[in-house]
N, C-alpha and C positions, 0 to 999 in steps of 0.2 A: 755492244758497240754504240757510240754516240750517233747523233743524227747526221754527222758529216763523216762518219768513219768509213774508211776503205781498208782492205787488207794491207798489211805492212808491205811496202815495196811496190804496190800496185799504182798505176797511174789513174788519174781521174778520167772518166769516160764521158764523152759528149756524143750521144747518138745522132745519127743523120736522120732527119725527118723525111720519111717516104710514105705518105699517107695511103691507107687502104680504105676503100668504101665499105668493107665488110665488117661492120661493127654496129653496136646499138647501146642503149642505156642498160646499166646493170638492173636486173629485175628487183622490184620492191626496194630500190634505193640502197641495196647492201653495199658494203665496202669489201674490197678484196682482202682475204685472210689466208690465201694459199698462193704458192707459186708452182706452176707445172712446167717441167723441163721436157723438151722434145728434141728429136733430131729430124732433119729435113728429109732424109732418105734420098737426097739428090746430090749430084756431083758439084753443082754450081750454086753458090749462095745467092747470087743475083737472080738466077732462075727461080729459086724457091721464094725469094722476096717478091718477085713480080707475080708469081702464082698466088701468093697470099694477098695480093692487092687486086687481083682480077675478079670482077664481080661474078664471072661465070664459075669460079671455084667454090664459092660459098664457104670459104675458110679464111682465117686470118690468125695473127698472133700480135702481141704487143711489141715484141722485139724479134729480130733475126740477127744472129751472130755469125760472121764469116770466119773462115779458117785463120785469117791473119789478124783477127781482133776487131775488124770493122763491125760496128753495131748500127743497125737501122731500126728506128722506131716507126711502127706502122699504125698503131692505135694508142690513143692517150690512156694512161693507166686508170683513170677514173671511169673509162668506158668498158663495155663488154666485148671482147674479141671472141672469135669463133674458132677455138683451138682444141677444146677438150672433148667435144662430142659426147657420146653416151658414156656413162661411167659415174662413179661416186667415190667419195672419201669420207669415212665416218658418217655423220648425218647429212652431209652435203650431197644432194642428188643433182643439183644444177651447177656443175662446177664452173662453167664459163662465167656466171655472174659473181662467183666468189674468188676468182683467181686472176693472176697475171701469167700469161703464157710466153715462154721464151723458146724460140726455134733455133737450134744450134746446127750449123751446116756440117753434116756428116752423113756418110752413106749407111752407117750402122755397123761397119766392119773395119773401121780404121781408127787409129788413135786420134784423140782430140789434141790439137797442137797447143803448145805453151801460150802463144799470144791469144788464142781463143779462150783458153781456160782463165788466163789472167783477166781478160775483159769480162768474162762471166762473173768472176769473183767481185769485181768492182761494180758491175751492174746489179748483182744480187744484194750486195751490201747496201746500196742505195735504196733499192726497193724495200728491203726489210725494215730499214730505218724510217723511210717515209710513211709506211703504212702500219708500223708496229707489228710486223709479222714475225713470229718466232721461227728459229731455224727448223724445228720439227715440222713446220707446215710447208717446207720445200719438198715436193714429191716429184716422181717421174710419171710420165703418161702411163707407163707399165704398171704403176702402183694403183691407179684409179680405173684401169680398163683391163683387168686380168684376162689373159688369153687372147685379147684382141689387139693389144699394142705391146711392143717391147722397148720402145724408146724411153730414155736416151741410150739404151743398148748396153751390151756387155763390155764395151771398151770405155765406158764413161767412168771417170774417176770420182765416185761418190766419197771415197775416203778423204780425198784432198779437200773437198768442200767441208766435210765434217771437221777436219783439223783446223780449218779457218773459221769455225763457228757459223757456217753458212748452210749447214744441214745437220741432221741429228747424227750423233756419234753413238753407235750401238754399244751397250754394256750388258754383259751377261748377268742373269739373275738365276735364282733357283728354277730349274726347268718346270714348266707347267703344261697346261693344255694348249698346244700350239694354235689350234683353230680358234679357241675362245680368246686367247691373247691377241691373235691377229685381228679379230673383230674389234677388240678394245683399242688396239693401236690405230685402226682406221680402215683396214682392208674390208671391202664389201664383196661377198662371194656366196655362191651356192655350193651345195655339197659336191656337185659334179665338177666344180672348179678347184678342188683341192690340189690337183697336180699343177695347175696354172699358178695358184698362189705360191706353192713351194718354189717354182721356177722363178717367179718375179722376186720373191723375197731373197733367194740366194743370189740372183744376179746383182742385187743391190748390196746385200749385207754379208754374203759369203761367196764372193766370186770364185769360181773353180770348184765349189763343192758339188758332189754328185751322189747318186744312190738314194735310198729311201730316207724319209724323215728321221732325224736322229736327235740325240740329246743336245748337241751343240745348237741345232736349229731351235729347239724348244727353249733353251736357255737365253739365246739372243732375243727371241720374240717375247719372252717373259720380261726381259729388261726393257724392251721398247714399250710394251704395254704399261709397265709400272711407271716409267718416267714420263711418257707422252701419250696418254690416252686421247684419242681424237674427240672432237666435239661436233 
């Protein structure tokens, strides 16, 4: 995508500025090289937006996306929002300083409406172009906080983002060591988190899959690790 590219058929997005006090400088002057997707787990987008702006909450995000496609910007992209909490991706242990956080209005159990997904595509395309972030660095909160977070949840359409070049598209390779490949791809976990890892992986890359770890899981993870090892 070029620096001004947006997905075909999408409208350009002008976020509404709604500043939060919950932010600070990115530590050590780093630039964002990750995008983390969340859901709000609230019925009302405006209530989530206001909570992320409340100093008492000690949380924030760069953007909030409403169900009808309204986008609010709460924190400038060059600043550190407080959305990721504890967790890691690859060698990145302080995710807030290295990421841009997008909160998507959703309870976690409902479909993501078309206007909202179209707005997300446009927003993501702009972020990736501005900061030179590759699609494989777009992750879910569930990817970097195994067993603790499940957002953006089982109803989120990762495949749609992948088809539009806004997230990694999995391609199977020769099956390998699932856990070694998972670490190479970016997942950070302990041995007792193997079940949480499989759950998070399948929610994103094999929705609907069930049962014990199998050859299809190992083949997809091998392909992810080979194409996009984390840094």
